[in-house]
DOMARFI-403964 format. One record per atom (N, C-alpha, C): residue number from 1; chain; atom name; x, y, z. Coordinates in steps of 0.001 Angstrom, whole numbers, plus 524288, in hexadecimal, padded with zeros to 5 digits. Layout:
<recs>
n_chain_atom_c1_c2_c3
NUM_A_CA_X_Y_Z
...
</recs>
This chain:
<recs>
n_chain_atom_c1_c2_c3
1_A_N_1837A_7E118_845A6
1_A_CA_17F77_7E4E3_8471A
1_A_C_17D9D_7E3B9_84CA4
2_A_N_17D5E_7E7B9_84FD7
2_A_CA_17BAB_7E700_85544
2_A_C_175BE_7E664_85579
3_A_N_173E4_7E268_85826
3_A_CA_16E4E_7E163_858A1
3_A_C_16C64_7E395_85DD4
4_A_N_16831_7E67F_85DB6
4_A_CA_16611_7E8E6_86268
4_A_C_16173_7E5BF_86477
5_A_N_16138_7E56C_869A8
5_A_CA_15CDC_7E2C1_86C2F
5_A_C_157E7_7E5F9_86B7E
6_A_N_153C8_7E377_8699D
6_A_CA_14EC8_7E622_868F8
6_A_C_14BA8_7E57F_86DF9
7_A_N_14968_7E9C4_86FCC
7_A_CA_14645_7E9B3_8748D
7_A_C_1409A_7EB10_87343
8_A_N_13D08_7E90F_8766A
8_A_CA_1377E_7EA2A_875B9
8_A_C_1367B_7EFFE_87672
9_A_N_13384_7F242_872D6
9_A_CA_13258_7F7D9_87325
9_A_C_12E5A_7F907_87766
10_A_N_12BC9_7F4EA_87961
10_A_CA_127C9_7F5B6_87D65
10_A_C_129EB_7F515_882EC
11_A_N_12CDA_7F0B6_883CE
11_A_CA_12EAF_7EFA4_88922
11_A_C_134A2_7EF9E_889A8
12_A_N_13773_7EFE3_8853F
12_A_CA_13D20_7F014_88572
12_A_C_13FD2_7EAD8_885FE
13_A_N_13CCE_7E684_885DD
13_A_CA_13F15_7E14D_8866A
13_A_C_14229_7DFEB_88175
14_A_N_14702_7DDD4_88200
14_A_CA_149FD_7DC2A_87D60
14_A_C_14719_7D7D5_87A73
15_A_N_1474F_7D7FA_8754A
15_A_CA_1449B_7D425_87210
15_A_C_1486C_7CFF9_8702B
16_A_N_1468B_7CB1C_8700C
16_A_CA_14985_7C6DA_86DAC
16_A_C_148B0_7C704_867C7
17_A_N_14C45_7C46A_864E9
17_A_CA_14BEB_7C475_85F35
17_A_C_146BC_7C23E_85D51
18_A_N_144B3_7BE4B_86016
18_A_CA_13FDB_7BBD3_85E73
18_A_C_13B0D_7BF45_85EF8
19_A_N_13BA2_7C3EE_8616F
19_A_CA_1372E_7C771_86213
19_A_C_136FC_7CBA0_85DD6
20_A_N_13AA5_7CB4A_85A19
20_A_CA_13AF5_7CF32_855EE
20_A_C_139E2_7CC90_850BB
21_A_N_13641_7CEAF_84DB5
21_A_CA_134EB_7CCAB_84889
21_A_C_136E5_7D083_84473
22_A_N_13AF9_7CEED_8418B
22_A_CA_13D3C_7D26A_83DAC
22_A_C_139C0_7D31D_838EA
23_A_N_13640_7CF50_837F7
23_A_CA_132BE_7CFCD_8337C
23_A_C_12EEA_7D450_8342C
24_A_N_12CC2_7D4D0_838DA
24_A_CA_128DA_7D8DC_839D9
24_A_C_12B34_7DDC1_83C4F
25_A_N_13009_7DD4E_83E5A
25_A_CA_13264_7E1B1_8410F
25_A_C_13002_7E2A0_84663
26_A_N_12D85_7DE86_84894
26_A_CA_12AEF_7DF04_84DA0
26_A_C_12D95_7DBA1_851B8
27_A_N_12D09_7DD37_8569B
27_A_CA_12F01_7DA2A_85AFD
27_A_C_12AA1_7D9A2_85EFD
28_A_N_12AB1_7D546_861D9
28_A_CA_126DB_7D47D_86606
28_A_C_129CD_7D36F_86B14
29_A_N_12839_7D5F7_86F37
29_A_CA_12ACB_7D56D_87448
29_A_C_12818_7D137_8777E
30_A_N_12B25_7CD6C_87950
30_A_CA_128FB_7C932_87C77
30_A_C_12786_7CB14_881F3
31_A_N_129EC_7CF59_883B5
31_A_CA_128FF_7D13B_88906
31_A_C_123D4_7D421_8898A
32_A_N_12298_7D789_885AC
32_A_CA_11DDA_7DAB8_88626
32_A_C_11A16_7DA0A_88190
33_A_N_11B94_7D69C_87DD1
33_A_CA_1184D_7D56B_87942
33_A_C_117A7_7D9FB_87582
34_A_N_11AF4_7DDE0_875E8
34_A_CA_11AA8_7E247_8723F
34_A_C_11CC7_7E09C_86CEA
35_A_N_11A8D_7E2CB_868C7
35_A_CA_11C5F_7E1F0_8636F
35_A_C_11DC6_7E741_8612A
36_A_N_1227A_7E7AE_85ED8
36_A_CA_12443_7ECBE_85CEB
36_A_C_12814_7EBFD_8586A
37_A_N_12916_7F02E_85596
37_A_CA_12C90_7F00D_8510F
37_A_C_1323B_7F05E_852C8
38_A_N_135A0_7ED75_8500B
38_A_CA_13B41_7EDAE_85120
38_A_C_13E26_7EFC6_84C5F
39_A_N_13B6F_7F291_848FA
39_A_CA_13DEC_7F4C1_84452
39_A_C_14285_7F831_845DE
40_A_N_146DA_7F78A_8432F
40_A_CA_14B8A_7FA97_84444
40_A_C_14F6B_7F7E0_847C1
41_A_N_14DE4_7F3A2_84A59
41_A_CA_15172_7F09F_84DA8
41_A_C_15459_7EC9B_84A6C
42_A_N_1592D_7EB72_84BF1
42_A_CA_15C30_7E73B_84996
42_A_C_15AF5_7E234_84C85
43_A_N_1591F_7DE34_849D7
43_A_CA_157E2_7D93B_84C50
43_A_C_15B1B_7D4F7_849C7
44_A_N_15D83_7D1B8_84CF0
44_A_CA_160FB_7CDB4_84AEF
44_A_C_15DDF_7C943_84874
45_A_N_15F58_7C7B6_843BC
45_A_CA_15D08_7C35A_840E7
45_A_C_16149_7BF5A_83FC7
46_A_N_15FF0_7BAC3_83DE8
46_A_CA_163E5_7B6CB_83CF1
46_A_C_16855_7B8C1_8398D
47_A_N_16D19_7B7C9_83B2F
47_A_CA_171AA_7B988_83843
47_A_C_1758A_7B510_837E7
48_A_N_17995_7B5E0_834A8
48_A_CA_17D7D_7B1D2_833F7
48_A_C_17BA8_7ADBD_83015
49_A_N_17F17_7AA3A_82EA0
49_A_CA_17DA5_7A644_82AC2
49_A_C_17978_7A293_82CDA
50_A_N_1755B_7A192_829D9
50_A_CA_17139_79E09_82BAD
50_A_C_172FE_7986B_82B7C
51_A_N_17058_794E2_82E4B
51_A_CA_17195_78F50_82DD6
51_A_C_170F4_78D99_8282A
52_A_N_1742A_789FA_82680
52_A_CA_173F0_7883C_82117
52_A_C_16EB6_785A3_81FE5
53_A_N_16CE7_7863F_81B23
53_A_CA_167F0_783F9_81985
53_A_C_1687A_77E1C_81902
54_A_N_16538_77B0B_81BC7
54_A_CA_1655F_77557_81B1D
54_A_C_16477_773ED_8156A
55_A_N_1674F_7700A_8135D
55_A_CA_166E6_76EB9_80DD1
55_A_C_1615F_76D6D_80C09
56_A_N_15E33_76B38_80F85
56_A_CA_158F2_769A0_80DD9
56_A_C_1550F_76E1E_80DAE
57_A_N_15694_772C1_80F80
57_A_CA_1530B_7773D_80F87
57_A_C_153B8_77A67_80A81
58_A_N_14F5B_77B61_807E3
58_A_CA_14F52_77EB0_80343
58_A_C_14CAC_783DE_8049E
59_A_N_14ED6_78825_802B1
59_A_CA_14C80_78D48_803B0
59_A_C_14B2D_78FEB_7FE7E
60_A_N_14704_792EF_7FE89
60_A_CA_14558_795DE_7F9E8
60_A_C_14391_79B3D_7FBB2
61_A_N_1448E_79F1A_7F875
61_A_CA_142D9_7A470_7F996
61_A_C_13F77_7A667_7F51E
62_A_N_13B2A_7A901_7F68D
62_A_CA_13792_7AB3C_7F2C2
62_A_C_13698_7B0E3_7F45E
63_A_N_139FD_7B45B_7F2B7
63_A_CA_13993_7B9C4_7F46E
63_A_C_13A8F_7BA18_7FA44
64_A_N_136E5_7BC5B_7FD4E
64_A_CA_137A4_7BCB2_802FF
64_A_C_1365D_7B7A7_805D9
65_A_N_1343F_7B3C7_8030B
65_A_CA_132C0_7AED8_8057E
65_A_C_13730_7AAE4_8050A
66_A_N_13751_7A739_808D0
66_A_CA_13B5B_7A331_808D1
66_A_C_138EE_79E09_80A75
67_A_N_13B09_799C9_8085D
67_A_CA_13902_79495_80995
67_A_C_13D84_790EE_80AD7
68_A_N_13CA7_78D93_80EC6
68_A_CA_14059_78978_8103B
68_A_C_13D82_78445_80FA7
69_A_N_14014_7805B_80D6E
69_A_CA_13D88_77B57_80C72
69_A_C_1417F_776EF_80D21
70_A_N_13FC6_7729E_80F98
70_A_CA_1431A_76DFF_80FF6
70_A_C_13FBC_76926_810AD
71_A_N_141C3_764AA_80EE2
71_A_CA_13F14_75FAD_80F7C
71_A_C_1409E_75D31_814AC
72_A_N_13D1C_75A0B_816D3
72_A_CA_13E02_757B0_81BF0
72_A_C_141A5_752F2_81BBC
73_A_N_14199_7500E_81789
73_A_CA_14424_74AE8_81778
73_A_C_149E9_74B3F_818E2
74_A_N_14B8E_747F4_81C91
74_A_CA_15111_74789_81E0E
74_A_C_15201_74220_82057
75_A_N_156B9_74136_82244
75_A_CA_15820_73C07_82440
75_A_C_154B7_73A66_828DF
76_A_N_15306_73E2B_82C07
76_A_CA_14FB5_73CE4_83080
76_A_C_14A94_73A79_82ED3
77_A_N_1485D_73C68_82A98
77_A_CA_1437D_73A2A_828A1
77_A_C_14463_734C1_8264A
78_A_N_1490E_733C9_82427
78_A_CA_14A3D_72E96_82213
78_A_C_14A32_72A8D_82675
79_A_N_14C79_72BF3_82AF7
79_A_CA_14C6A_72877_82F7C
79_A_C_146D0_727A6_8315F
80_A_N_143CA_72BE9_83192
80_A_CA_13E57_72B83_83351
80_A_C_13B1D_7282C_82F90
81_A_N_13C5E_72867_82A87
81_A_CA_1399E_72538_826AA
81_A_C_13A59_71F68_827CA
82_A_N_13F33_71DD6_82902
82_A_CA_14041_71856_82A37
82_A_C_13D54_716B7_82F28
83_A_N_13D89_71A05_83331
83_A_CA_13ADD_718D5_8381D
83_A_C_134F9_71865_83753
84_A_N_132B1_71C0D_8344D
84_A_CA_12D13_71BFC_83351
84_A_C_12B7A_71720_83046
85_A_N_12ECA_7157A_82C8E
85_A_CA_12D9C_710C7_82986
85_A_C_12D90_70BF0_82D04
86_A_N_1315F_70B93_83099
86_A_CA_1318C_70724_83430
86_A_C_12CDF_70738_837EC
87_A_N_12BB7_70BCD_83A05
87_A_CA_1275F_70C5C_83DB7
87_A_C_12239_70ACE_83B29
88_A_N_12125_70D18_8369B
88_A_CA_11C28_70C0D_83405
88_A_C_11BEE_7068A_831BC
89_A_N_12070_70452_83061
89_A_CA_12081_6FEE5_82EAF
89_A_C_11EE5_6FB45_83321
90_A_N_120D2_6FC5C_837D5
90_A_CA_11F44_6F93E_83C56
90_A_C_11973_6F9E6_83D7E
91_A_N_11776_6FED0_83CFF
91_A_CA_111E8_6FFB3_83E03
91_A_C_10E85_6FCDD_83A01
92_A_N_1106A_6FC70_8352E
92_A_CA_10D7C_6F983_83134
92_A_C_10D20_6F3BB_832BF
93_A_N_11180_6F192_834A7
93_A_CA_11191_6EC2D_83681
93_A_C_10DDF_6EB92_83B33
94_A_N_10E20_6EF61_83EDE
94_A_CA_10AF0_6EF2A_843A4
94_A_C_1051C_6EF0F_8424F
95_A_N_10370_6F2AC_83EFD
95_A_CA_0FDDC_6F2EA_83DC0
95_A_C_0FC34_6EE8B_83A13
96_A_N_0FFC9_6EC78_8370B
96_A_CA_0FE88_6E7DA_833F4
96_A_C_0FD4E_6E33E_83779
97_A_N_10086_6E294_83B8D
97_A_CA_0FF97_6DE58_83F49
97_A_C_0FA7B_6DF3A_84245
98_A_N_0F977_6E423_843CB
98_A_CA_0F4A2_6E556_8469F
98_A_C_0EFDE_6E43B_84338
99_A_N_0F02E_6E59F_83E2A
99_A_CA_0EBC9_6E4B5_83AA3
99_A_C_0EAAD_6DEDB_83A01
100_A_N_0EECB_6DBC6_83999
100_A_CA_0EE0D_6D61C_83925
100_A_C_0EB65_6D3E4_83E01
101_A_N_0ECEA_6D5CA_84295
101_A_CA_0EA7C_6D400_8476F
101_A_C_0E4C0_6D595_847A8
102_A_N_0E387_6DA49_845D3
102_A_CA_0DE17_6DC12_845D0
102_A_C_0DADA_6D8CA_84214
103_A_N_0DD00_6D7A1_83D77
103_A_CA_0DA35_6D45B_839AC
103_A_C_0D94A_6CED7_83BC2
104_A_N_0DCDA_6CD0B_83F1A
104_A_CA_0DC3F_6C7E5_8418B
104_A_C_0D8DF_6C823_8466F
105_A_N_0D699_6CCCE_8475C
105_A_CA_0D32B_6CDB7_84BD7
105_A_C_0D5F0_6CCE3_85109
106_A_N_0DADF_6CE63_85132
106_A_CA_0DDD3_6CE3A_85617
106_A_C_0DD95_6D3AD_85896
107_A_N_0DB70_6D42F_85D4B
107_A_CA_0DABE_6D958_85FC9
107_A_C_0DFE3_6DC35_860B1
108_A_N_0E42D_6D940_86105
108_A_CA_0E93A_6DBCF_861DA
108_A_C_0EAB1_6DF68_85D4E
109_A_N_0E872_6DE5F_858AF
109_A_CA_0E9AB_6E19A_85427
109_A_C_0E809_6E740_854E5
110_A_N_0E359_6E814_8573E
110_A_CA_0E190_6ED65_8583A
110_A_C_0E50E_6F020_85C3C
111_A_N_0E6A8_6ED4A_86039
111_A_CA_0EA22_6EF8E_8642E
111_A_C_0EF60_6F0F8_861C4
112_A_N_0F13F_6EDA2_85E4F
112_A_CA_0F63C_6EE9A_85BAB
112_A_C_0F5DB_6F37D_85838
113_A_N_0F16F_6F418_8556C
113_A_CA_0F0AB_6F8A5_85218
113_A_C_0F054_6FDA7_8554D
114_A_N_0ED86_6FD63_859B7
114_A_CA_0ECF3_701FE_85D12
114_A_C_0F229_7038E_85F80
115_A_N_0F537_6FFB5_86133
115_A_CA_0FA46_700C7_863A6
115_A_C_0FE00_70356_85FC9
116_A_N_0FDA8_701CD_85ADE
116_A_CA_10153_703E3_856FE
116_A_C_0FFCB_7091D_854B7
117_A_N_0FB27_70B34_8564C
117_A_CA_0F931_70FF4_853E1
117_A_C_0FCE0_71494_8549C
118_A_N_0FEDA_71561_85956
118_A_CA_10243_719D8_85A4B
118_A_C_10756_7196C_85721
119_A_N_10952_714A8_85687
119_A_CA_10E11_713DD_85375
119_A_C_10CFF_714A9_84D9E
120_A_N_10831_7136F_84C04
120_A_CA_106A4_71472_846A0
120_A_C_10693_71A4E_8458F
121_A_N_10480_71D4F_8493C
121_A_CA_1044F_722FD_8489C
121_A_C_109CF_72548_84868
122_A_N_10D60_72327_84B97
122_A_CA_112D6_724EB_84B63
122_A_C_1151B_723D0_845FD
123_A_N_113E7_71F37_843E4
123_A_CA_115D1_71DDE_83EB2
123_A_C_113C3_72184_83A80
124_A_N_10ECB_7230E_83AF8
124_A_CA_10C87_726C2_83740
124_A_C_10F55_72C08_837A9
125_A_N_11065_72DAA_83C7B
125_A_CA_11339_73292_83D39
125_A_C_118AE_73269_83AE4
126_A_N_11B61_72E0E_83BB3
126_A_CA_12091_72D6E_83962
126_A_C_1204C_72DA5_8336F
127_A_N_11C68_72AF3_8314B
127_A_CA_11BD5_72AEC_82BA2
127_A_C_11ACA_73051_82970
128_A_N_11772_7334C_82C26
128_A_CA_11635_73898_82A5C
128_A_C_11B0A_73C22_82AA4
129_A_N_11E0C_73B8C_82ED3
129_A_CA_122C5_73EB6_82F68
129_A_C_126B8_73D7B_82B1E
130_A_N_1275A_7387D_829E4
130_A_CA_12AFA_736FA_825BB
130_A_C_12912_73909_82074
131_A_N_123F0_73895_81F7F
131_A_CA_121C3_73A94_81A9C
131_A_C_122BC_74073_81A10
132_A_N_1220B_74354_81E64
132_A_CA_1231E_748F0_81E4C
132_A_C_128E7_749EF_81D45
133_A_N_12C49_746C4_81FB8
133_A_CA_131E6_7476E_81EDC
133_A_C_1337B_74688_8193E
134_A_N_130EA_742E6_8169C
134_A_CA_13226_741C4_81126
134_A_C_13030_74613_80D87
135_A_N_12B71_74812_80E90
135_A_CA_128EB_74B8E_80AD3
135_A_C_1292C_75159_80C40
136_A_N_129AB_75295_81151
136_A_CA_128F6_757FE_812F8
136_A_C_12D82_75B91_811A9
137_A_N_12C21_7607D_810FB
137_A_CA_12FE8_764C9_810C6
137_A_C_12DBD_76924_8142F
138_A_N_13139_76C14_8169E
138_A_CA_12FA0_770AC_8199E
138_A_C_130C9_77587_81667
139_A_N_12D06_77913_8163B
139_A_CA_12D96_77DEA_81352
139_A_C_12C7E_78274_816FD
140_A_N_1302F_78611_81762
140_A_CA_12F6F_78ADA_81A64
140_A_C_12F3F_78F5B_81683
141_A_N_12B18_7926A_816CF
141_A_CA_12A82_796EB_81355
141_A_C_12A16_79BE5_8169A
142_A_N_12D52_79FB0_8153A
142_A_CA_12D08_7A4BA_817E1
142_A_C_12C41_7A906_813D8
143_A_N_12836_7AC14_81494
143_A_CA_12740_7B0CE_81196
143_A_C_1264A_7B524_8158D
144_A_N_126FD_7BA12_81415
144_A_CA_1264C_7BE46_817E1
144_A_C_1212C_7BDC7_81AEB
145_A_N_121B4_7BD0A_82009
145_A_CA_11D23_7BCB1_8236F
145_A_C_11AE4_7B74E_82439
146_A_N_11CAE_7B356_82147
146_A_CA_11A69_7AE20_82189
146_A_C_11EB9_7AA00_821BC
147_A_N_11E05_7A613_82514
147_A_CA_12180_7A18D_82543
147_A_C_11E1D_79CA8_82530
148_A_N_11F86_798ED_821E2
148_A_CA_11C83_7941B_82160
148_A_C_1202F_78F6B_82189
149_A_N_11EC5_78B73_8249C
149_A_CA_121AF_78687_824E3
149_A_C_11DFB_78229_82352
150_A_N_11F78_77F3A_81F3C
150_A_CA_11C1C_77B1E_81D1B
150_A_C_11F2A_7760C_81CCF
151_A_N_11CD0_771BB_81E8E
151_A_CA_11EF9_76C77_81DD7
151_A_C_11B81_769B6_819E4
152_A_N_11DB6_76833_8157D
152_A_CA_11A96_76640_8111B
152_A_C_11CD8_76121_80F07
153_A_N_11996_75D43_80DB1
153_A_CA_113DA_75D57_80D71
153_A_C_11127_75B80_8126F
154_A_N_1141A_75947_81635
154_A_CA_111B7_75733_81AFC
154_A_C_112B2_75B0F_81F69
155_A_N_10EB0_75E24_820BA
155_A_CA_10F64_7624C_82490
155_A_C_10D1C_7610C_829E5
156_A_N_10976_75D54_82A24
156_A_CA_106D9_75C37_82F1D
156_A_C_10AC1_75A53_83337
157_A_N_10A67_75C8E_837DD
157_A_CA_10DAA_75B44_83C6C
157_A_C_11323_75DB3_83C2A
158_A_N_1147B_76083_837F8
158_A_CA_119D4_76278_83772
158_A_C_11A40_76861_83801
159_A_N_1160A_76B08_83968
159_A_CA_11657_7709C_83A65
159_A_C_1162C_773E1_83570
160_A_N_118C4_77865_835AE
160_A_CA_1187B_77C2C_8316E
160_A_C_11474_78058_832AE
161_A_N_11418_78445_82F51
161_A_CA_1104F_78870_8302F
161_A_C_11190_78D38_82CF6
162_A_N_10E67_7912F_82DBD
162_A_CA_10EFB_79629_82AF6
162_A_C_10E49_79A89_82EF3
163_A_N_111FC_79E32_82F1B
163_A_CA_111EB_7A24D_83313
163_A_C_112EA_7A7A2_830A0
164_A_N_11096_7AB98_83303
164_A_CA_111EC_7B0FD_831B4
164_A_C_116A9_7B27D_83500
165_A_N_11AC3_7B44D_83272
165_A_CA_11FB9_7B529_83531
165_A_C_1202E_7BA96_8379D
166_A_N_11C29_7BDD1_836F4
166_A_CA_11C78_7C30E_8393B
166_A_C_11CCB_7C304_83F20
167_A_N_11AE6_7BEB5_841A1
167_A_CA_11B21_7BE5B_84755
167_A_C_1200C_7BB8F_84937
168_A_N_1233E_7B990_845AC
168_A_CA_1280C_7B6E2_84739
168_A_C_12C12_7BADF_84912
169_A_N_12EAA_7B997_84D62
169_A_CA_132B4_7BD1B_84F76
169_A_C_1382F_7BACC_84F26
170_A_N_1389E_7B59E_84EA5
170_A_CA_13DC8_7B332_84E23
170_A_C_13D1F_7AD87_84C64
171_A_N_14166_7AB4F_84A79
171_A_CA_141AC_7A5C6_8491B
171_A_C_1453A_7A321_84D17
172_A_N_143A8_79E7B_84EE8
172_A_CA_1468F_79BEF_85317
172_A_C_14773_7962B_851D2
173_A_N_14BF4_7943C_8534E
173_A_CA_14D46_78EB4_852CE
173_A_C_14D1D_78C3F_85836
174_A_N_14A20_78801_858D2
174_A_CA_149B2_78554_85DD7
174_A_C_14B9E_77FBA_85D5E
175_A_N_14E38_77DD1_86173
175_A_CA_14FEA_77864_861BA
175_A_C_14C4F_77577_86575
176_A_N_14A56_770FF_863B0
176_A_CA_146B4_76DE5_866D8
176_A_C_14945_768AB_8680A
177_A_N_149E1_76773_86D1A
177_A_CA_14C40_7628B_86EC9
177_A_C_147F6_75EAC_8703B
178_A_N_147F1_75A2A_86D98
178_A_CA_1440F_75628_86EA7
178_A_C_14551_75307_87382
179_A_N_1418C_74FE8_8753F
179_A_CA_1422D_74CE3_87A11
179_A_C_1463F_7488D_8798E
180_A_N_14747_746BF_874C6
180_A_CA_14B0A_74281_873FB
180_A_C_15019_74464_87174
181_A_N_1515D_74950_87249
181_A_CA_15641_74B73_8704F
181_A_C_155FF_74D91_86ACB
182_A_N_15173_74D60_8685E
182_A_CA_150FE_74F77_86312
182_A_C_15105_75572_8633B
183_A_N_152C1_757CF_85EF4
183_A_CA_15304_75D82_85E8A
183_A_C_15079_75F27_8596B
184_A_N_14D12_762FE_859AE
184_A_CA_14ACB_7653D_854FB
184_A_C_14B09_76B30_85575
185_A_N_149CD_76DD6_8512D
185_A_CA_14A62_77383_850FF
185_A_C_1456F_775FB_84ED2
186_A_N_143F7_77A68_85123
186_A_CA_13F45_77D2B_84F81
186_A_C_140AB_7828D_84D63
187_A_N_13E11_783EA_84925
187_A_CA_13E64_7892E_84705
187_A_C_1398D_78C17_848DA
188_A_N_13A4F_79028_84C06
188_A_CA_13604_792EB_84E7E
188_A_C_135E9_7989F_84CBC
189_A_N_13152_79AF7_84D16
189_A_CA_130B9_7A090_84C28
189_A_C_12E1B_7A2F5_850EF
190_A_N_130BA_7A6B6_85367
190_A_CA_12E61_7A980_857D4
190_A_C_12ACA_7ADC3_855B3
191_A_N_12662_7AEAD_85871
191_A_CA_122A1_7B292_856BF
191_A_C_12242_7B6FE_85ABA
192_A_N_12002_7BB44_85900
192_A_CA_11FBA_7BFE7_85C5A
192_A_C_11C30_7BF1C_86111
193_A_N_118B2_7BB2D_860DF
193_A_CA_11554_7BA2A_86563
193_A_C_117F1_7B6AD_86971
194_A_N_11CE9_7B55D_86898
194_A_CA_11FCC_7B227_86C4E
194_A_C_11F90_7AC5B_86B34
195_A_N_11C23_7AABA_867AD
195_A_CA_11BBA_7A536_86644
195_A_C_11FDE_7A3D6_8622C
196_A_N_120D3_79EC0_86188
196_A_CA_12488_79CE5_85D99
196_A_C_121CE_798F7_85A12
197_A_N_12305_79921_85513
197_A_CA_120BA_7959F_85134
197_A_C_124DE_791C2_84F6D
198_A_N_12387_78CA6_84F91
198_A_CA_12726_788C7_84D7F
198_A_C_12667_78878_8479F
199_A_N_12A86_789D2_844C4
199_A_CA_12A41_789AB_83F17
199_A_C_12BB6_78450_83CF4
200_A_N_12FA1_781D7_83F81
200_A_CA_131C3_77D03_83D58
200_A_C_134FD_77A4C_84189
201_A_N_13558_77523_84137
201_A_CA_138EA_77233_84492
201_A_C_13B9F_76E0A_8414C
202_A_N_1406F_76CB5_842C3
202_A_CA_14372_768D7_83FD4
202_A_C_147DC_766E7_84348
203_A_N_149EC_7624B_841FD
203_A_CA_14E54_76020_844E8
203_A_C_15396_7622B_842F8
204_A_N_1539D_764EA_83E95
204_A_CA_1587E_766CA_83C41
204_A_C_1596D_76C77_83DD1
205_A_N_15D21_76D46_8414A
205_A_CA_15E12_7728D_84346
205_A_C_15FE7_7763B_83F00
206_A_N_16344_77446_83B72
206_A_CA_1653B_7779A_83746
206_A_C_160E3_779C3_833E4
207_A_N_15CE5_7768F_832E0
207_A_CA_15876_7784D_82FC0
207_A_C_1557C_77CA4_83285
208_A_N_15446_77BD9_8378B
208_A_CA_15145_77FBE_83A6F
208_A_C_15464_784C9_83B0E
209_A_N_1597F_78463_83C08
209_A_CA_15CBE_78917_83C88
209_A_C_15CDB_78C23_8376D
210_A_N_15D6A_7895C_8330D
210_A_CA_15D74_78BFE_82DF8
210_A_C_15849_78EC8_82CFD
211_A_N_153F0_78C12_82DFC
211_A_CA_14ED3_78E72_82D19
211_A_C_14DE3_7930F_830BB
212_A_N_14F80_79285_835A8
212_A_CA_14ECF_796C5_83968
212_A_C_151AB_79BA8_8379D
213_A_N_1569B_79B08_835FE
213_A_CA_159AB_79F82_83441
213_A_C_15770_7A1D8_82F32
214_A_N_155F6_79E87_82B8B
214_A_CA_153EC_7A061_8268C
214_A_C_14EAF_7A326_82735
215_A_N_14B42_7A0E2_82A79
215_A_CA_14628_7A34E_82B57
215_A_C_146A2_7A879_82E44
216_A_N_14A09_7A89A_83231
216_A_CA_14AC7_7AD77_8351C
216_A_C_14CC6_7B1C8_83186
217_A_N_15059_7B065_82DFA
217_A_CA_15261_7B444_82A4E
217_A_C_14E21_7B5FB_8267D
218_A_N_14AFD_7B23C_8248E
218_A_CA_146E0_7B388_820CD
218_A_C_142BA_7B70A_82339
219_A_N_1417C_7B620_8283A
219_A_CA_13D68_7B92A_82AD6
219_A_C_13F9D_7BDCA_82DDF
220_A_N_144CB_7BE52_82DCD
220_A_CA_1477C_7C28F_83092
220_A_C_145FF_7C29C_8365C
221_A_N_14676_7BDE9_838B9
221_A_CA_1453F_7BD4B_83E40
221_A_C_14A20_7BBB5_84144
222_A_N_14A62_7BCFD_84652
222_A_CA_14EA8_7BB0A_84995
222_A_C_14E74_7B524_849EB
223_A_N_15308_7B2C7_84AA2
223_A_CA_15376_7AD21_84AEE
223_A_C_155EB_7AB7D_85010
224_A_N_1535E_7A7E3_852CB
224_A_CA_15586_7A597_8578B
224_A_C_156E1_79FEB_85650
225_A_N_15BEC_79EDB_85590
225_A_CA_15DA7_79987_85469
225_A_C_1613D_79771_8589D
226_A_N_1601A_79910_85D91
226_A_CA_1635B_79767_861F0
226_A_C_16288_791A8_86348
227_A_N_15E14_78F6C_8619D
227_A_CA_15CEA_789FA_862F6
227_A_C_16067_7863F_85FF9
</recs>
């Protein structure tokens, strides 16, 4: 089927896929900010076979609603568990020695305790991250007009949220390169106001690609997976 370029009805500027929302049948022009109906136009949506579902992801459908769920635990968390145990074991030794010095009324004990405070906080952060890796699951729920991302039971510092999808114009996959060569991937939703919402991030590209394709199909939105 031949796909036709959609142009703004106000200024005639060609529209990108991310400016068209198939759920509402509306388009927004970035050039003149006009909003208008695109009913009757053919708009390209994700086609072809989707990326295979990662084995750890479970999906459920309840009428028009759909849910994706997976547990966090993997080999990376096992390595982090060993590192956190060694780190916090050393901090236990460090503060044990500092406490003995303080009890002996040696002023160096207070200096030792103060110096180790930042490393203690790092150890607490490592411990919390490992605990989340052991217990957490991520749940994505989509129902007509609503998208929710929940990290349970430990949600603090890990994002998530609830959004009305009527303003979403496309789903996008982004690649993020870290300063030390690390690579992670973001699942984003572009909105009609030009802003983008981060829905999820993960180090597993296959997972993010699968979710991006599945969510775009469920919400009938264009998908940008060029990243």
